[in-house]
N, C-alpha and C positions, 0 to 999 in steps of 0.2 A: 504493500500500498503505500503511495506518495504521505512522502514525510508532512506533517504537519504539529505545526510547534504546540507545547502546551500556553492556552491565554484564554481569559475568559475574561469577557468586557463585562464591568459593573457603572451602578451608577453614577459616581464621581468622573470615571473613564468617557460617559456619553456626553456629561456636560462640560469638561473641560474638549471634546473634539467641537461641540457645538459653538461652544465661547472660541475658538480661537477661530474658526470658519468664518465666524460675525465679524472679526478683527480682519481677517484678510480680506475679504466681501469690504471692509470701509475703504480700502485701499482705491483709492483712481490709479488710471492707468498712465496718469501722469504725476504721482506720489514720487516725493525724492527716492525712495527705495526703490522705486521700481526705475526709476531716471536719470538720476543725477551720477554722474560721474565722481564728483568727489568727495558724495557720499558711499559710493561702493568701493573707493578707494581708503576710507576711513575704517570703514567696516569690516575690510579685507585685513588689513593690519590687528587690527583688535582682534580678529578672528585669528589669526595665524598664531598673532602674540598668546594668548589665552590657550589655546590648543597645546602650546610647545609647553608654556609656563607648567601648566597640569604633570608634563612630564618630567619636570623638574630643569626646563632651558634656563637659564640666568641672566638672560639677555632682557632688556627692558621697555620698552614699548619705543622709545624714541630711538634708540640702537635698531628695531627688525625695521621700523623707519626707514632710517639709513640706507638698511640693508635692499629692502625693495626698490628704494631710489640710484640706489647701483653706488651709492659711498663707499667709500673705505672704512670700516668700524674696526676697532681696538675690541677684542675679547674672545674668548674661549671658543679657536676654532670648529672644534664640534660644534657646538652651541651656533655661533652662523650657519657653517653647511646645514642644520636641521632648519633655519628660518629658509635661505635658499631652495630648498627641498619643498617645502613646503608652499610656496610661493609656487614653483614651478606643478605641484599636483593640485592644487587650488585652481590655476589659471585649466585646466584639462576638463573641469568641471563641463564645460560647453559640450565637449567631445566627447563625455565616456558615457557609455552604455550601460545605466545600473543595474542591468542585469544580467551583464555578462560578467564570467568571471575572469576572463580574460582579460579584461580592461580593470577590473578589481588589484589583478598583479599590476598591470602596468602602472595602478596609483601607489602600489606597493613601494614599487622598485622605483619611482620617481620619488616619493616619500624618504626612502631611507639609504637610496643611492650612497656607495662610500660610508654607513654609518652601520651598517651590519651587514656580515658575508650572503647571508640568504635574502638580499633584497630583489623581491619577484618571485620569490619564491616561498610554499607550506615551506615551515618548516619540520625539522627532521627528529628534532628532542621532543621534550616533553615540558610543557612551562606551567609555571603559577602566576595569578592576579595580587599586587600584591597592593595594600592598602599602605606607604611606609612601607614598617616590617611584618604588619601583619599579612597575611597571606588568605584572601578568603576565596579564593576558587582557584583549582584545577585546572587545566586546559587538557581538552578532549587529547585522550593518546594520541603521540603523532601518525602512525600510522592511519588512523581512521577519519584523519583533518578532509584529507581533499573528497573524500565519499560525503562524507555529512556535508559540507562546504555546498558541494553540487546538491544534495537534499536541500538546505535551505534556498538558493536561489533557483532550483527549481520551484518549489514551494513562491517566491517569490515573485515570480514571472507568471503564476498558474492562479494565484490568489483572488477571491473575490471582495477582500480585504479593503476599507477604504485603506486610499495611498498616507495618509494623516497615518493611521493607526499601523499599518504596516510597516513605515520607517521606524517606528519605537520599537514594534516588538522583533524584526531586522535587525537592530543597534543591539537588540540584550541579547537574541541568538548569536551575533559574530564572536562578540564578547566573550562567551558563554565557551564558546571551540576557541577562540584565542587559534590565529590558524597561524600565525606568524610568532617567529622567535624575537621578533620587536617589533615596536610601532603600530601596537593592534591599535590602541586609544586613538591616537590621532588620524591612522585609517578607517575608523568604525566613525570617528564623527564627519567625516570628508565624504563618506558613503550617507548614511546618514541626509546630510545637506544636499546630496545631490538627487536622492530621492524625492525631499521635499519639494528641490527645486524643477522637477520633472511633474510635479503635481502641479505648483504655482512656478514659474517662472521668476517672481522679485524674489521668492525666499532663498536663493543661492547667496542674498549677501548678507539673510539674517544670520546677528551673531549669537547663533546659541551656543557655543565654545566660550564665551563671556559668560553668557547664565549657568552654562556646568562648570566653568571655574570658579564662579562665586559661591555654588553650592555643591562643591568636589566631595565636602565630607557627604554629603545624602545620597552623593552620585552611586559611591563606593559604597553605602549602607543599602541602595535599593538593591544594586548590583549582587551584594553579598544576599541580604533576604531573597527575594528573587530566587537566585539560585539553590538557598537551601528548605525555599516551600516547591520550588520545581514546576512553577511557571511563572510568568512575565509580570503579573500586573503590578504589581508597586516600581518596577523599574521602568513601566510603560505611563505612569499615573507622574512619576517623579518628568520623563522627559515631556510628556504634554506641558506639563507646570514651565519646564526652563522654555517650549515654545511659545507657549502663550507671552510667558513673562518678557522673551525678548519680541514681541511683535507691541507690546504695549506703547512703549515710543513714539513708534511710526503710525500706528493708530491713531494716535490721543493729537497725531499731527494734522492725521489726515481729516479730521473731522471736523477740521473748522479749516472753511476756506480762506486760500493764501492769497494774497495781493504781494501784486510783484515787489513794494516796500518789505513785506514781514519775509519773502526769499531772499529779499537782497541782504536783510539785515541779520537773516536767519544763516546765511552763506559764511559772512563775515567774523561772525559769532565764530563760526567752526572755522575758519580760515584768516584769524589776525593779517597773517600775510598774503591774504590772495589779492589774485590780480585781477583788471574790469576784464582782459579777455576773457577770463578762466569766469568769472560771473556771469561773463554773455551765453557762454557754454551750457552755463548748469540753467538758466532760467529759457535758452534759445531763440536767444535773439539776438542782432547786431551790437557789434562793438558800440555803437555812437547812442544803440538806444540805450547801454548800461551805462556810457558814458552821463548821458543825460540825469536818469536815475540817481545815477551815486553825486552829482551836483544838485539834488534838489533833495537827495538824502543830508547834505553838509550844509545848507543854505538852513535846512529848518530841522538842525542840531543835533539829528540824530545819527551823523556818521562824524568822524573826526580824524583824520589823519596823525599819527605821531611820527617826529622822524622822516626820513625822507623819501624822495618817491623809490627811489630805487630798493633800499633796506629798510624801511618805514614798516609800522603796523597800524591796521584801522583800530578803531574802539568805537564801537557800537553802543547808545546810550539807549536807556531805558526810557528816553522820554525826552523829549526837545532842551537844549540846552535856554538855562533861564536867560 
């Protein structure tokens, strides 16, 4: 018989699914999460930094930003390579088939190249899942990993389960199997994002890893409890809460009509060193239109330039200057 992951829906899971669906539905096609290249870049930086921080990477967000910008960074070579690899792996999301085992191996090879000998291959030895010094789960014996992963992917390709739920169940099944010698956590989180992006493309940029990082102890506890109970409900609830929490800031923004003024001020709040050409790209308007808008905001006291035209920054005021 085809493999069917042990999982039962409950009222809390159904409620979270409905809440997330409403939040996703509140996003317009023109919402910043859907369209803003600047926001996409910011969120990808946060995603990579958070996912690697969970794995013990010692670089701060500023260093991650510099590496992704192609600038030289002083730091541990292993940590720097982790960031470079993660960037390449996340860049693959538009091309990856979430139902392809070969693509999973490609993603792992990209993520772990130069970091582990078995990058892009299922592990040859047995492993455990640790929360710090504590063993919380022993992975599937190595000789069974290829068949177990095939069974999971066969289920994923044939299930009638809603994609939102299926992505969470898959995440647990993947971590339960722990198919690689290293890099399971970061690869599993990337694949979860990939699955969500095939349900709603805008979710490719959702910083779920950041909410997991904030709830890291809960994440490991949910893995351990679902492992002990032999069914994934606890972990699925935790992941749905993380997805919902990651959605909330963008859904709240989307619920309020955005004027040109609010878009521009929000842009410069997030990017104090932002340029007028990049604002024009953000707004989808001409550079001349962006220049006129900035001039108006400066005249009204909402926006002030501090420092030189080349090296200065923008200061956004909550209200016009007295």
